[in-house]
N, C-alpha and C positions, 0 to 999 in steps of 0.2 A: 448579618445575624442581629436580630433585635436585642436590645439591652433593657433591663429593668434596674432602676436605681432606688434603693430603699430610702425611706425618709430619714432614718438615722444617719445614713451616708451623706445625704445633703446637709444635715445639721453639722456633721463633722467638718465638711468642706467650708461651710459658712463660718464656723468658729475659728478654724485655722486661718482663713482669709482675713478675718477681723483681727486676729492676733498679729499676723504679718503686717497688716496695714497700720496697726498701732505702733509697731516697731519701726517701720520705715514707709513713708508715704509712697504708694505705688506698688509696694511689694505684695500686698494682698491681691491686687489686680493681677499681678504676675502669677501668683499661686493659682488663682481662679482660672486663668488662661491655661496653665499647665494641666490642671485637672480636666478642663474641657477638652483639651487636646488628647489626653489619655482616654477619655470616654470615646472620642472619635476613633482612636486606634483600636480600642476594644470592639466597638461596634463594627468597624470595617474589617476586623480580623486581619490587619495588615502586619502585625508582629505576633510571634508566638509568646504566650504568657509564660512566666517563670513558675516553677513549682514553689510551694511554700517551704520554709525551713523545716527540718526534720521534726522539731517539737510540735508542729501543728498536725502533721500526718493525716491530712484529708485529701483524698485522691482528686475529687472534683473541684477543689479550691485552688486557684492559681493567683498570681499577682503580676501587676505591672509596676515596676519600680520607677518613681519619678526621678528624673536626672538632677534637677536643681534643688529639690526639696526632699527632706528625709521622711518620705511617705511612700507607702505601698497602696496601690489601688487593688483591693482584694475582690476577686471575682469568683462566683460559683458558676461553673459551666454545666449547662444542661444540653442535651442533644439539639434542642430547637431554640434556645435563648441563653443569654448570659445575664446574671444578676450581680450587680455591684453591691457588695454587702458592707464594705468599710473603706474608709480612707484612713489608714492606720499609720500613725507616727511611729517611727522606728524605736522610740523610747518607751512606747506603751507595752504593756504585758502582751506577749504573743498569744494570739487566739482569743483575745478579750471579746471578739465579735461572734464567737461560736453560737451563742444563743439566737443569733439572727438567721441561722440556717433552719429552714422548716424541713422536717423529715418527710 
């Protein structure tokens, strides 16, 4: 199933990777690879995505939780495609990305 990645999502990934790289050489590269692997899993539909926490309460929005990093890959599921709408750090306000969902 094809995926669409929002520009804001790519910016979040780049900012997080830069922060990790500044903290520890090579860690930004590891983060970027984890995000790319998550995109591949989502596109390949090889794992079921997890529901969002109750406070989000959006039926068509799911997440893939990264193992090594405290981030969710937030996905809006449509019948024919998936849109990655955020790479959300667990410490950010839940649902901050809601305005990225087009009605």
